[in-house]
Structures are given as structure tokens and as C-alpha cells.
C-alpha positions as CSV (number, residue, x, y, z in Angstrom):
1,X,145.7,127.2,-59.5
2,X,145.0,128.2,-55.9
3,X,141.5,128.6,-57.4
4,X,140.9,125.3,-59.2
5,X,142.5,123.5,-56.2
6,X,138.9,125.1,-54.4
7,X,136.4,123.3,-57.0
8,X,134.8,121.2,-54.7
9,X,135.3,117.0,-55.3
10,X,132.3,116.6,-58.1
11,X,134.5,116.0,-60.9
12,X,137.1,113.8,-58.7
13,X,133.7,111.6,-58.1
14,X,133.3,111.8,-61.7
15,X,136.5,110.0,-62.6
16,X,136.3,107.2,-60.0
17,X,133.6,105.9,-62.2
18,X,135.0,106.4,-65.4
19,X,133.9,103.0,-66.2
20,X,130.6,103.4,-65.5
21,X,130.3,106.6,-67.1
22,X,131.5,106.5,-70.6
23,X,129.4,104.4,-72.0
24,X,126.2,107.2,-71.1
25,X,128.5,109.9,-72.7
26,X,126.3,111.9,-74.9
27,X,126.9,115.4,-76.1
28,X,124.1,117.0,-73.9
29,X,125.6,115.5,-70.9
30,X,129.1,116.2,-72.0
31,X,128.2,119.8,-72.4
32,X,126.0,119.9,-69.2
33,X,129.0,118.5,-67.3
34,X,131.9,121.2,-68.3
35,X,128.9,124.1,-67.5
36,X,128.5,122.1,-64.5
37,X,132.4,123.0,-63.2
38,X,132.5,126.1,-64.3
39,X,129.2,127.0,-62.3
40,X,130.8,125.3,-59.4
41,X,133.9,127.2,-59.4
42,X,131.6,130.9,-59.4
43,X,128.8,128.8,-57.4
44,X,126.4,130.7,-59.4
45,X,123.1,130.6,-57.3
46,X,120.7,130.6,-60.4
47,X,122.7,127.7,-62.6
48,X,122.1,126.9,-66.1
49,X,123.7,123.5,-65.7
50,X,121.4,120.3,-64.0
51,X,122.3,117.6,-61.7
52,X,124.1,114.7,-63.4
53,X,123.8,111.8,-60.4
54,X,120.4,111.4,-58.7
55,X,120.9,109.6,-55.3
56,X,117.2,107.9,-54.9
57,X,115.6,106.2,-52.2
58,X,114.5,102.6,-53.9
59,X,113.3,101.8,-50.1
60,X,112.9,103.7,-47.4
61,X,113.0,100.7,-45.1
62,X,115.5,98.6,-43.4
63,X,116.0,95.1,-41.6
64,X,119.2,96.4,-39.4
65,X,119.9,99.3,-37.2
66,X,123.7,99.5,-37.8
67,X,125.0,102.3,-35.3
68,X,126.2,105.4,-36.5
69,X,123.3,105.1,-39.2
70,X,120.7,107.5,-39.4
71,X,118.5,104.3,-39.8
72,X,120.2,102.8,-36.7
73,X,120.0,105.3,-34.4
74,X,117.4,106.3,-35.3
75,X,117.2,109.7,-36.7
76,X,114.8,108.4,-40.2
77,X,111.6,109.9,-39.7
78,X,110.0,108.8,-42.8
79,X,107.3,105.8,-43.3
80,X,108.2,102.7,-44.6
81,X,107.6,102.8,-48.5
82,X,108.9,102.3,-52.1
83,X,109.8,103.4,-55.4
84,X,107.0,103.2,-57.8
85,X,107.9,102.5,-61.4
86,X,105.4,105.0,-62.4
87,X,107.1,108.0,-60.4
88,X,110.4,106.8,-61.2
89,X,109.7,107.0,-64.9
90,X,108.5,110.8,-64.3
91,X,111.6,111.6,-62.8
92,X,113.3,110.4,-65.8
93,X,111.6,112.2,-68.1
94,X,112.3,115.4,-66.1
95,X,115.8,114.5,-65.4
96,X,117.6,111.4,-67.3
97,X,118.9,113.7,-70.8
98,X,121.4,115.1,-67.8
99,X,122.2,112.1,-65.5
100,X,125.0,109.7,-66.2
101,X,124.1,107.8,-62.7
102,X,121.5,106.5,-60.3
103,X,121.8,105.1,-57.1
104,X,119.7,103.7,-55.7
105,X,120.1,103.9,-51.9
106,X,120.1,106.9,-49.0
107,X,119.1,105.6,-45.4
108,X,117.0,102.2,-46.4
109,X,117.9,98.4,-47.9
110,X,116.9,98.9,-51.8
111,X,116.4,94.9,-52.0
112,X,113.4,95.3,-49.9
113,X,112.0,97.0,-53.1
114,X,111.0,94.3,-55.3
115,X,110.4,95.9,-58.2
116,X,114.3,96.7,-58.7
117,X,115.4,95.0,-61.3
118,X,112.4,97.3,-63.5
119,X,113.7,100.3,-62.0
120,X,117.1,99.4,-63.1
121,X,116.3,98.8,-66.8
122,X,114.2,102.1,-66.9
123,X,117.4,103.9,-66.3
124,X,118.9,102.1,-68.7
125,X,116.1,102.4,-71.5
126,X,117.4,106.4,-70.4
127,X,121.3,105.2,-70.8
128,X,121.7,105.8,-67.2
129,X,124.0,103.5,-65.2
130,X,122.7,102.2,-61.9
131,X,124.6,101.4,-58.6
132,X,122.9,100.1,-55.2
133,X,124.2,99.3,-51.8
134,X,123.3,96.4,-50.1
135,X,123.3,94.2,-46.6
136,X,123.1,91.4,-48.9
137,X,120.3,90.2,-47.1
138,X,117.5,90.1,-49.5
139,X,120.4,88.9,-52.1
140,X,118.2,85.8,-52.5
141,X,118.7,83.3,-55.9
142,X,116.1,84.5,-57.7
143,X,116.6,88.6,-57.1
144,X,120.2,88.0,-58.2
145,X,119.0,86.3,-61.7
146,X,116.7,89.5,-61.8
147,X,119.4,91.9,-61.3
148,X,122.2,90.0,-63.5
149,X,119.0,90.1,-66.4
150,X,118.5,93.6,-65.7
151,X,122.0,93.9,-65.9
152,X,122.9,96.3,-63.3
153,X,126.3,98.6,-63.2
154,X,127.5,98.1,-59.6
155,X,126.5,96.6,-56.5
156,X,128.4,97.9,-53.3
157,X,128.3,95.9,-50.1
158,X,128.5,96.1,-46.6
159,X,130.3,92.9,-44.7
160,X,132.1,94.0,-41.5
161,X,133.1,91.1,-40.2
162,X,134.2,86.9,-41.1
163,X,132.5,85.9,-38.1
164,X,128.4,86.6,-36.3
165,X,130.5,87.5,-33.5
166,X,132.1,90.7,-34.5
167,X,130.3,91.2,-37.8
168,X,126.7,91.8,-35.5
169,X,128.6,94.5,-33.5
170,X,128.6,96.6,-36.7
171,X,125.4,95.3,-38.0
172,X,122.8,94.9,-35.7
173,X,120.6,92.6,-36.0
174,X,122.5,90.7,-39.1
175,X,122.8,87.9,-39.8
176,X,127.1,87.2,-41.2
177,X,126.2,83.4,-42.6
178,X,123.0,84.7,-44.7
179,X,124.8,87.5,-46.2
180,X,127.9,85.7,-47.1
181,X,126.2,83.1,-48.5
182,X,124.4,85.2,-50.2
183,X,127.1,87.0,-51.9
184,X,129.0,83.9,-52.5
185,X,126.0,82.6,-54.4
186,X,125.3,86.1,-56.5
187,X,129.1,85.8,-57.8
188,X,128.6,82.0,-58.9
189,X,125.6,83.6,-60.5
190,X,127.7,86.0,-62.2
191,X,130.4,83.6,-63.1
192,X,128.0,81.1,-65.1
193,X,126.7,84.3,-66.9
194,X,130.4,85.1,-68.0
195,X,129.7,88.6,-67.5
196,X,131.6,91.3,-65.0
197,X,128.5,92.9,-64.5
198,X,128.1,94.1,-62.0
199,X,131.4,95.9,-61.0
200,X,131.1,94.8,-57.0
201,X,132.9,96.7,-54.1
202,X,133.3,95.3,-50.5
203,X,133.2,98.2,-47.6
204,X,134.1,97.1,-44.5
205,X,134.0,99.5,-41.7
206,X,136.9,99.3,-39.6
207,X,136.3,98.8,-35.8
208,X,138.5,97.7,-33.1
209,X,136.8,94.3,-32.2
210,X,136.3,93.2,-36.0
211,X,140.4,94.6,-37.0
212,X,141.8,91.2,-36.7
213,X,139.8,89.5,-39.1
214,X,140.4,92.2,-42.0
215,X,143.2,90.3,-43.4
216,X,140.7,86.8,-44.1
217,X,138.1,89.6,-45.8
218,X,140.7,90.8,-48.0
219,X,141.6,87.2,-48.5
220,X,138.2,86.4,-49.0
221,X,137.9,89.3,-51.3
222,X,141.0,88.1,-53.7
223,X,139.7,84.7,-54.0
224,X,136.0,85.7,-55.0
225,X,137.4,88.0,-57.8
226,X,136.0,91.0,-55.9
227,X,136.5,94.0,-57.9
228,X,137.2,96.2,-55.0
229,X,137.9,96.3,-51.5
230,X,137.3,99.2,-49.1
231,X,137.9,100.3,-45.8
232,X,135.5,103.1,-44.4
233,X,136.3,104.9,-41.0
234,X,134.2,104.0,-38.2
235,X,131.2,106.3,-38.6
236,X,130.1,104.6,-35.1
237,X,133.2,105.7,-32.8
238,X,134.3,102.3,-31.8
239,X,138.0,103.2,-32.7
240,X,140.2,104.2,-30.0
241,X,141.2,107.8,-30.8
242,X,144.9,106.9,-30.7
243,X,144.1,103.8,-33.2
244,X,142.4,106.4,-36.1
245,X,145.2,105.2,-38.7
246,X,143.4,106.3,-41.7
247,X,145.2,109.4,-43.4
248,X,143.3,112.8,-44.0
249,X,141.2,111.8,-40.7
250,X,142.7,115.2,-38.6
251,X,141.3,116.7,-41.9
252,X,138.1,116.0,-41.3
253,X,137.6,116.5,-38.1
254,X,139.2,120.2,-38.8
255,X,136.7,120.6,-41.1
256,X,134.0,119.3,-39.4
257,X,134.2,122.8,-36.9
258,X,135.1,124.9,-39.2
259,X,132.9,127.5,-40.9
260,X,134.3,126.9,-44.5
261,X,131.4,125.2,-46.7
262,X,132.6,123.5,-49.6
263,X,129.8,121.8,-51.4
264,X,129.6,119.9,-54.9
265,X,126.0,118.7,-54.1
266,X,124.5,122.2,-54.6
267,X,125.2,121.8,-58.2
268,X,126.3,119.0,-59.1
269,X,124.1,116.0,-57.8
270,X,120.1,115.6,-56.1
271,X,118.5,113.5,-53.3
272,X,115.3,112.4,-53.6
273,X,113.1,110.0,-51.2
274,X,111.1,108.0,-52.8
275,X,107.4,109.8,-52.8
276,X,109.6,112.1,-55.0
277,X,110.5,114.7,-52.2
278,X,113.6,116.3,-53.2
279,X,116.5,117.3,-50.6
280,X,119.8,119.0,-50.9
281,X,121.8,115.9,-50.1
282,X,122.1,112.3,-49.1
283,X,122.6,113.7,-45.3
284,X,119.7,115.1,-44.5
285,X,116.8,113.2,-46.8
286,X,116.0,111.3,-43.6
287,X,113.2,113.9,-42.2
288,X,110.5,115.4,-44.0
289,X,110.6,118.3,-42.6
290,X,109.8,121.9,-44.7
291,X,112.9,123.4,-44.5
292,X,114.7,120.3,-46.0
293,X,112.3,119.5,-48.6
294,X,112.8,122.1,-51.7
295,X,110.8,120.5,-53.9
296,X,108.8,117.2,-55.3
297,X,110.5,116.1,-58.5
298,X,106.7,113.8,-59.3
299,X,104.8,117.3,-59.1
300,X,107.2,120.0,-59.8
301,X,109.0,120.9,-62.9
302,X,113.2,120.4,-62.4
303,X,113.8,123.5,-62.9
304,X,111.2,125.0,-60.9
305,X,113.1,122.8,-57.9
306,X,116.9,123.7,-58.8
307,X,116.2,127.3,-59.1
308,X,114.0,127.8,-56.2
309,X,114.6,130.2,-53.2
310,X,115.4,127.8,-51.2
311,X,118.1,126.0,-53.9
312,X,119.3,129.3,-54.5
313,X,119.9,130.4,-51.2
314,X,121.8,127.4,-50.3
315,X,124.2,128.1,-52.7
316,X,124.5,131.7,-51.5
317,X,125.2,130.8,-48.4
318,X,128.1,128.0,-49.5
319,X,129.2,131.3,-51.7
320,X,129.3,133.0,-48.2
321,X,131.3,131.0,-46.6
322,X,129.5,131.4,-43.4
323,X,127.0,129.0,-41.6
324,X,123.6,130.4,-40.9
325,X,121.8,128.3,-37.8
326,X,119.3,130.9,-38.1
327,X,117.9,130.1,-41.7
328,X,114.8,128.5,-42.7
329,X,116.6,126.4,-45.0
330,X,118.7,123.2,-43.7
331,X,122.2,123.7,-45.4
332,X,122.7,126.9,-43.8
333,X,123.3,124.6,-40.7
334,X,125.8,122.1,-42.8
335,X,129.3,122.5,-41.6
336,X,130.3,119.8,-44.6
337,X,132.2,116.8,-42.8
338,X,132.8,114.0,-44.8
339,X,131.8,110.5,-43.4
340,X,133.9,108.1,-45.9
341,X,137.2,108.1,-46.2
342,X,139.0,105.6,-48.6
343,X,142.5,104.1,-46.2
344,X,145.3,104.1,-48.9
345,X,146.6,100.5,-49.6
346,X,150.0,99.4,-48.1
């Protein structure tokens, strides 16, 4: 049992997405899922399995400067750009048979890519679920209709206040009324069609200033028929330390400074920038540095990248349990701190 408890959280993540993933099940994907679990358990440096989830930057640009986000700090050094349908089709030809899910966001705003509905339809032709996360500013009526036509599977939207004053303290340069009206119109569009797609998840980064409005947000979520409301740990440190009431946060802080590296990304998931550059995880996919880029999925074969020198070295570091800050592999500098913690419902 002690060994089983060490299996990273990828399988748990799969369970949380059951409704999205069940329609995408194939024999090949199930077999790959099982092999991923085994190879992750034994931390094989050269796995025979392939990634099950691809996190791909649909657009590297963003209109906001949110504190705590790499775009807002700013720590994103990629030039603004959008994923093309042609490049995405190449990615799907190489990875699609293994993927349950494509997640169209890393550090940018996916709705800035006007071809996003076409990308969604391309993924669906390969029987892959699609998730986006948006700040809602570009969810126009036309884009809403196109997303519904494409049968987008899930939308995560971020609204961290119920007034302009509180909202803009998290979403710097954001327009609360625009974001609120856009999501309300989109919900009406979905209701008129009588569909349950996309699944809607409202995320609220809790700060000292917006906590008084939190109940109003929860009430609005219930009234609007939002499927899930999630409170997130404030990644901008705007809550006093003695008010950090999220269960498990203390363990997160301890893990951040420990040298126990556990990672599911290196066996189950892949992060890809709009230009095809492959990164070991989304956290480091913000700078086009050689030690961070493990290959290019548009130009290179998936097997060549997945079992290349950098990936193998990264897995060996995780298996050893030591951080190696002198290595030219970015994973050697990772302390694996989780960013988001869901607060238990009262």
C-alpha cells in the first residue's frame, strides 16, 4: 500500500474528468493508460507509453496582467502568436490516437485565436475532448455561437469578484461588467440550444479584498446554472498568512521546499507552445530556452521527443529524488510546488 500511495496524481486527475473522458475511450487509449500507470510507478526513463493529455497554447498573447501569473509578472518571453490549424493537424496525426484530452491554454488567452472553434472541431474528429480557460473578455456573441457549434466540452472561466473594484485587483486591466455580461449571454445561448455542453467551471482566486463578495459569487453561480464553483489559493499572496484557510496549504508549502520530486507530467502529459515547441510541463512553457525545449512536435517524431535525452534525463532525476540545479535539463531545478488547491466545500 505504501508503494501505491506514491503513484503521482495523474490517475486522480483522470477520474475528475470522467464525464469528459468516457466518450473518448478506445482500446488503444485504455491500454496506454494502464501502461502509463505502471511506468509512472516504476519511473521508467524510457517509457513505451505516450502522453494522454496535451496542454497546448492556442494563443500566447493575453489582454490582462494578472498578478501571480507569468504573463502578468511578466515572465513570458514568447512573442505573441496563435496556433495554426495546419500545425495542430500535424500534432493530432502524431499524438491523437493516445490523447483523451486537449487543453487549449497555458499562459495566454485562447479566445484571442479566432480559429479556436476550428481547432476544437479538429480535435473532435480524432475523438478528443477539449477544455479552454478564459478571462471572458473575448467571448463575443459570435464566438459563443461558434464554440457551441463546435461542441466545446468544457469552459473554465475566471471571475474573482462581484464588482469592478475587487475584480480588477486580481484581473489587472480587466473589465468586470464585460466579463460578467459575456458569460451570462453565453449561458443564455447554451440554454436556448437545450444542450449541456460545454460544462462550465467558475474559478475564483480568493483574496482578502474579494472574500466579502464570495457568497454573492456562489449565489450567482447557482442561479446561472454553473456546474462547478472552485475557490483557488491566492497565488499573488494577497491573503495574510494567518488567514490562509485552505486545507492542505501547509503541506504544499512544506513540499515546495523539500527535495522530494514527484511528477506525473513526465509520463502522462505534454505541454506544447503554439509553434510546436515541447516543454516538460506548463510551468516552464513561458520561455523559449534550450534547456526548457525538449523538441518540436511539428518537426520531430513523437517517439523521438518523448524518449529523447532531455526527457530521459528528467525522469532519471525524478527517480533519484534529487534536484540537480547544475543540469541543462530544466526539470533538475524543479521543486514541484502545486499552484492550485481546491478548498473543501463547507
